[in-house]
C-alpha positions in Angstrom: -5.2 -9.4 -26.7 -6.3 -12.9 -27.8 -8.9 -15.0 -26.0 -6.2 -17.2 -24.6 -4.2 -14.3 -23.2 -3.9 -14.1 -19.4 -5.1 -10.8 -18.0 -2.2 -9.1 -16.3 -3.1 -7.3 -13.1 -0.7 -4.8 -11.7 0.0 -5.4 -8.0 1.0 -2.5 -5.7 2.7 -2.1 -2.4 1.7 1.2 -0.7 2.3 3.3 2.3 -0.4 5.5 3.7 -0.1 8.2 6.3 -2.9 7.8 8.9 -4.7 10.7 10.5 -2.7 10.1 13.7 0.6 10.5 11.8 1.4 6.8 11.8 2.3 4.9 8.6 0.6 1.8 7.3 2.0 -0.5 4.6 -0.1 -2.9 2.5 -0.5 -4.5 -0.9 -3.3 -4.6 -3.4 -4.1 -5.1 -7.1 -6.5 -2.1 -7.1 -4.8 0.8 -5.5 -7.5 3.4 -6.0 -10.2 1.1 -4.5 -8.0 0.0 -1.6 -7.3 3.6 -0.5 -11.1 4.3 -0.8 -11.8 1.2 1.3 -9.4 2.4 4.0 -11.1 5.7 4.1 -14.6 4.1 4.2 -13.6 2.0 7.2 -13.5 -1.2 5.1 -9.7 -1.5 4.9 -7.4 -2.9 7.5 -8.3 -3.0 11.2 -5.3 -0.8 11.9 -6.5 2.1 9.7 -10.2 1.9 10.6 -9.8 4.1 13.7 -7.1 6.3 12.1 -9.0 7.7 9.1 -8.6 9.5 6.9 -5.5 8.0 5.3 -3.4 9.7 2.6 -1.4 7.7 0.0 2.2 8.6 0.5 4.1 6.0 -1.6 3.6 3.1 -3.9 5.5 0.6 -6.0 4.2 -1.6 -8.9 4.8 -5.3 -9.4 3.8 -7.9 -11.9 3.0 -10.6 -9.4 1.2 -10.8 -6.1 4.1 -12.7 -4.7 6.6 -9.9 -5.6 4.3 -7.4 -4.0 3.8 -9.4 -0.8 7.5 -10.0 -0.5 8.2 -6.2 -0.8 5.4 -5.4 1.6 7.0 -7.7 4.2 10.4 -6.1 3.6 9.0 -2.6 4.1 7.1 -3.6 7.2 10.4 -4.6 8.7 11.8 -1.0 8.2 11.8 1.5 11.1 10.0 4.8 10.8 13.1 6.7 9.7 13.8 4.2 7.0 10.2 4.4 5.7 10.5 8.2 5.6 13.6 7.9 3.5 11.8 5.5 1.2 8.9 7.9 0.9 11.4 10.6 0.1 10.7 13.1 2.8 10.6 13.6 6.6 7.1 13.5 8.0 
């Protein structure tokens, strides 16, 4: 990589299963850290009282905008559609 090269960060959309059985969808550019943050109570307000969370699904994107657009689309899905996306019935 040359000095003028732009560092490419991978962006992720993810679905976690919360301790109460609900699903939460988000996006990040550091998946491992984000899941840890959720479990440390530093993630989203929604997951703070529903710990621990378990990563169920993720997709990779080149840009933040692509990831955010996909996150929005997934959040519009109902529970059954999310289960199909994850690939199993919860």
